[in-house]
Steps between C-alpha positions, in 0.01 A plus 500: 500500500867571430468449122725793417758443768871491416650160594872436489635141508875503566728193486810570710824310480776383277430243224863391510498394870276193468204522744548878534341515154159388633359858467610526140364151420157586647477830309612329174230230544230753592593705191463188285161434656373852441610491135262213440203677661373853514744661740338727755564868454721668751713193581871554459741207510870575569814341636754660728844412642384618846645850477285696753488818290363316201260293709356818649466648152319194376238479781461875564145613427373142462165405657640154545850382464585123511865411546641152454839433648719215627529452877775361715368310803692281749392238527337536161251301300581565134187597306302618802315827416443774758238767428559834680265786461573861592256788490635859474281626784620218737866581467633773727791723421825316532812598683835514324547338164831408343575606143714197423460132530130522465263215432126469451429570870708808495336615179162474669628700796658768289191515278283540817730783624482676168116454473541297181348166596224364277154502656527125559819286478490123482826304512529137410831375640606159379757296700780402272746207509790613281615863447833422344601616149314325231168502322182300555293452811533194722212252479323601818507867408412439132190307622343807659529728193166404344309488829645835593402647160143383569503655847616833358233490230234436771653778715451743208146382430409528863648852525314610186171367640536660846311818576711812433607644833382856586771763462700570822415817691830633629 
């Protein structure tokens, strides 16, 4: 069991760019939910503007990192959730990485290159509808907040219940 594992849940985005605030909304709702129950030890809830350096610092050393971020898809279906899982041992060394104009993908690549990926990284990317200036999620994106909070809670429970992997022999 992974009962003592460090788990980081990170909401990425900008709360002042409409649907780009989905990560922040999910972390806020998850925080409310945990306040009304006994929060599991070792779970850290944070928000981030997407800065790669800060993202790497938040997930470094985590046994499980869950990231929630808005996605742009063309054609898109606002509110559709994509679950992407990366395991440290499945990612090879990357080639060149830019130090400017970085997003979540580049943060993962840079983190891999630096050897600072979490043991397991799960990304929930939510297709947005409106990323203009303003507050509040559009209806199709707002509708996925509660179901996504539930999925993340189940992800944490499932991770905690799984057998602890044997240490790697390098």
